[in-house]
C-alpha positions as CSV (number, residue, x, y, z in Angstrom):
1,M,14.1,26.7,1.1
2,K,13.1,26.3,-3.0
3,V,11.2,23.2,-2.8
4,S,9.8,21.0,-6.0
5,A,7.4,18.5,-5.6
6,V,7.6,15.9,-8.4
7,Q,3.9,14.2,-9.3
8,F,5.3,10.9,-11.1
9,E,2.8,9.2,-13.5
10,F,3.2,5.8,-12.8
11,I,2.5,3.2,-16.3
12,E,2.1,-0.4,-15.3
13,S,3.3,-1.4,-18.3
14,E,6.8,0.4,-18.2
15,P,9.8,-1.6,-17.9
16,S,11.3,-0.6,-14.4
17,D,14.7,0.3,-16.1
18,A,12.7,2.8,-18.0
19,R,10.8,4.3,-14.7
20,V,14.0,4.8,-13.1
21,N,15.2,6.7,-16.0
22,R,12.7,9.1,-16.7
23,M,12.4,9.7,-12.8
24,L,16.3,10.9,-13.1
25,S,15.9,13.2,-15.6
26,L,12.9,14.9,-14.1
27,V,15.4,15.2,-11.3
28,A,18.1,16.4,-13.4
29,A,15.8,19.2,-14.3
30,E,15.4,20.6,-10.9
31,T,19.1,21.9,-10.3
32,D,17.3,25.3,-9.4
33,A,15.8,23.8,-6.2
34,D,17.3,23.3,-2.9
35,L,14.9,20.2,-2.0
36,V,13.2,17.8,-4.5
37,V,10.6,15.6,-3.1
38,L,10.0,12.3,-5.1
39,P,6.5,10.3,-4.3
40,E,5.8,6.7,-2.5
41,L,6.9,3.7,-4.1
42,W,7.0,5.2,-7.5
43,P,9.6,2.4,-8.5
44,N,7.3,-0.3,-7.4
45,G,3.7,1.2,-7.5
46,G,1.6,1.8,-4.5
47,F,-1.0,-1.2,-5.2
48,T,0.9,-3.8,-7.7
49,Y,1.5,-5.4,-4.4
50,L,2.1,-8.5,-6.3
51,L,5.4,-7.1,-8.1
52,W,6.8,-6.0,-4.7
53,D,8.7,-9.2,-3.9
54,S,10.1,-9.3,-7.3
55,T,10.9,-5.4,-7.6
56,A,12.4,-5.1,-3.6
57,Q,15.9,-3.8,-3.8
58,P,18.2,-3.5,-0.5
59,L,19.3,-0.8,0.7
60,D,22.6,-0.6,-1.1
61,G,21.2,-1.3,-4.4
62,P,21.3,0.3,-7.6
63,L,18.4,2.2,-6.7
64,V,19.5,4.0,-4.0
65,H,23.1,4.5,-5.7
66,Q,21.3,6.0,-9.0
67,L,19.5,8.5,-6.6
68,Q,22.6,9.1,-5.1
69,D,24.0,9.7,-8.0
70,A,21.5,12.2,-9.1
71,A,21.4,14.3,-6.1
72,R,24.8,14.8,-6.5
73,A,24.8,16.1,-10.0
74,A,21.4,18.5,-9.5
75,S,22.9,19.6,-6.2
76,V,20.1,19.4,-4.5
77,V,18.8,17.6,-1.4
78,L,16.9,14.6,-2.8
79,H,13.9,13.2,-0.7
80,G,14.0,9.7,-3.1
81,G,10.1,9.0,-2.5
82,S,9.8,5.8,-1.1
83,F,10.7,2.1,-2.6
84,I,10.3,-1.5,-1.2
85,E,13.7,-2.5,0.5
86,R,14.7,-6.0,1.1
87,H,16.2,-6.6,4.5
88,P,19.1,-9.6,5.1
89,D,16.3,-11.7,6.5
90,G,14.2,-11.4,3.4
91,A,11.9,-8.9,4.9
92,L,10.4,-6.1,3.0
93,T,9.7,-2.6,4.1
94,N,8.4,0.8,2.2
95,T,11.7,2.7,2.7
96,A,12.3,6.6,2.3
97,L,15.5,7.9,1.5
98,V,16.9,11.6,2.4
99,I,20.4,11.9,0.2
100,D,22.4,15.2,0.5
101,S,23.5,17.5,-2.3
102,D,26.8,15.7,-2.0
103,G,25.1,12.4,-2.7
104,S,25.7,10.8,0.5
105,L,23.0,9.0,2.2
106,N,21.6,11.2,5.2
107,A,18.6,9.6,6.9
108,V,16.1,6.3,6.1
109,Y,12.7,6.4,7.0
110,R,10.3,3.2,7.1
111,K,7.1,3.5,6.9
112,I,5.0,2.8,10.6
113,H,1.9,3.3,9.5
114,L,0.7,0.4,6.8
115,F,-2.3,1.2,4.7
116,G,-4.5,-1.7,3.7
117,F,-6.3,-3.2,7.0
118,V,-6.4,-6.9,6.5
119,D,-4.8,-6.8,3.2
120,G,-2.4,-4.5,1.7
121,E,0.9,-3.2,3.3
122,P,0.1,-5.1,6.6
123,K,0.2,-8.4,4.5
124,Y,2.9,-7.8,2.6
125,L,5.1,-5.6,4.7
126,A,7.0,-4.7,8.6
127,A,6.5,-1.6,9.6
128,G,9.0,0.7,11.0
129,K,9.2,1.7,14.6
130,K,11.4,5.1,14.4
131,V,10.3,8.8,14.2
132,V,13.3,10.1,12.0
133,V,14.2,13.9,11.5
134,A,16.6,14.2,8.9
135,E,19.3,16.9,9.8
136,T,20.3,18.4,6.1
137,S,22.1,21.8,5.1
138,I,18.7,23.1,4.2
139,G,16.8,22.6,7.6
140,R,15.3,19.6,9.5
141,L,13.2,17.5,7.6
142,G,10.1,15.6,9.2
143,L,9.4,12.3,7.6
144,A,6.5,10.9,7.0
145,T,5.0,8.7,4.1
146,C,1.3,8.6,3.1
147,Y,-0.9,6.8,5.4
148,D,1.0,8.5,8.0
149,L,-0.8,11.7,7.2
150,R,-4.0,10.3,9.4
151,F,-1.9,9.8,12.8
152,P,-1.8,13.4,14.2
153,E,0.5,11.7,17.1
154,M,3.4,11.1,14.9
155,F,3.3,14.9,13.5
156,R,3.7,16.0,16.6
157,Q,6.8,13.9,18.0
158,L,7.9,15.1,14.5
159,T,7.4,18.6,16.0
160,D,8.7,17.9,19.2
161,A,11.6,16.7,18.0
162,D,12.6,20.3,16.1
163,S,11.5,19.9,12.3
164,D,11.5,23.0,10.4
165,V,9.2,21.3,7.9
166,F,7.6,18.0,7.2
167,V,8.0,16.0,4.0
168,V,5.5,13.3,3.2
169,P,5.6,11.6,0.0
170,A,2.1,9.6,-0.9
171,A,0.4,6.7,-3.4
172,W,-2.8,8.4,-2.3
173,P,-5.9,7.1,-4.5
174,A,-8.0,9.6,-6.2
175,P,-11.8,8.5,-4.6
176,R,-10.2,9.5,-1.3
177,I,-8.2,12.8,-2.5
178,A,-10.4,15.3,0.0
179,H,-9.1,13.6,2.8
180,W,-5.5,14.1,1.5
181,S,-5.8,17.9,1.0
182,V,-7.7,18.5,4.2
183,L,-4.9,16.0,6.3
184,A,-2.4,17.8,4.8
185,R,-3.0,21.1,6.0
186,A,-4.4,20.2,9.0
187,R,-0.8,18.6,9.9
188,A,0.8,22.3,9.0
189,V,-1.8,24.2,11.0
190,E,-1.9,22.4,14.2
191,N,2.1,22.1,14.3
192,Q,2.6,25.8,12.9
193,L,5.2,24.1,10.2
194,P,5.3,23.8,6.3
195,L,4.4,20.7,4.9
196,V,5.5,19.5,1.2
197,A,3.3,16.6,-0.2
198,A,4.6,14.6,-3.1
199,N,1.6,12.3,-4.5
200,T,1.7,10.4,-7.9
201,A,-0.6,10.3,-11.0
202,G,-1.4,7.5,-13.3
203,T,-3.0,4.2,-11.9
204,H,-1.5,1.6,-9.6
205,G,-2.5,-2.0,-9.6
206,G,-5.9,-0.6,-11.2
207,V,-6.5,1.8,-8.4
208,T,-6.7,5.5,-9.8
209,M,-4.0,7.9,-8.2
210,G,-5.5,11.5,-6.9
211,G,-2.8,13.9,-7.8
212,A,-3.2,17.0,-6.2
213,S,0.7,17.1,-4.6
214,L,0.8,20.4,-2.4
215,V,3.0,22.5,-0.6
216,V,1.4,24.6,2.4
217,D,3.1,27.0,5.1
218,A,2.8,26.9,8.3
219,L,-0.6,28.8,8.6
220,G,-1.9,26.3,6.2
221,A,-2.1,28.6,3.0
222,T,-1.2,26.8,-0.4
223,L,1.9,27.5,-1.8
224,A,1.6,25.7,-4.8
225,E,-0.9,22.8,-5.8
226,A,-0.6,20.3,-8.6
227,G,-3.8,19.5,-10.7
228,D,-3.8,15.7,-12.3
229,G,-1.5,14.0,-14.1
230,E,2.4,14.1,-14.4
231,Q,3.7,17.7,-13.2
232,V,6.5,19.2,-11.0
233,I,5.6,21.9,-8.8
234,R,7.5,24.5,-7.4
235,A,7.3,27.2,-4.0
236,G,9.6,28.7,-1.3
237,V,9.1,27.7,1.8
238,D,10.2,30.5,4.0
239,L,11.3,29.1,7.6
240,A,11.8,32.6,9.1
241,H,8.2,33.3,8.3
242,T,7.3,29.7,10.3
243,R,9.3,31.3,13.2
244,D,7.6,34.4,13.1
245,W,4.6,33.1,13.1
246,R,5.1,30.9,16.1
247,E,6.2,33.9,18.1
248,R,3.0,36.4,17.0
249,F,0.6,33.3,17.8
250,P,2.4,30.9,20.6
251,A,-0.4,28.2,20.3
252,L,2.0,25.2,20.8
253,G,2.9,26.8,24.4
254,D,-0.8,25.9,25.2
255,R,-0.4,22.3,25.5
256,R,-1.8,21.0,28.1
257,L,-2.1,16.8,27.2
């Protein structure tokens, strides 16, 4: 599985249409990939809370249609990162999408663990309730978003649902980027599954993003890792290697709790 993770730089002064067009051009360049992963809330900003209501879109809005067209044109499975979705009742969610290479909408995951404690996401968004695995032509993608990474029980559920690889878009800030790197590898190692994590660069609502997007294998070994700034990292994820490792080191079979 050839994977590209797009570490997109969020520029607060950039008009929304220009931001979307810039992202679409990055997706269009990844025609050699099987899977392209975008970061969390790249259209809206991860910490620009006061913009969320005005920039939210429904699931059948123009942003999703543009992402579907981009996946079809590049012939890739596209994890569209996430965006602020407006529901018919007015509620907002942090919603991630997986789009098949033919442009059809494959899976929708709404972020379960909302970050911000008394402020931030819990104040403005409704939490998702369902763990989601996307069944695609290239494998089963276990979906999580950013702060979900801190909750290992969710990843164990994704493992039990026969995920082949975890996919985690994020808007993870620079001050806690060391946690990001450790947690991503831990989720991979403890579940014996590869993990693709696409973070953002730039500044969201005055908060500096940490970059450091990465792809790790089922042993936690780094296959690709970004530094700071906007860039695309690429790696090959060998699902046969995952199966071999699980057969040689069947630790999940020793679970007792």
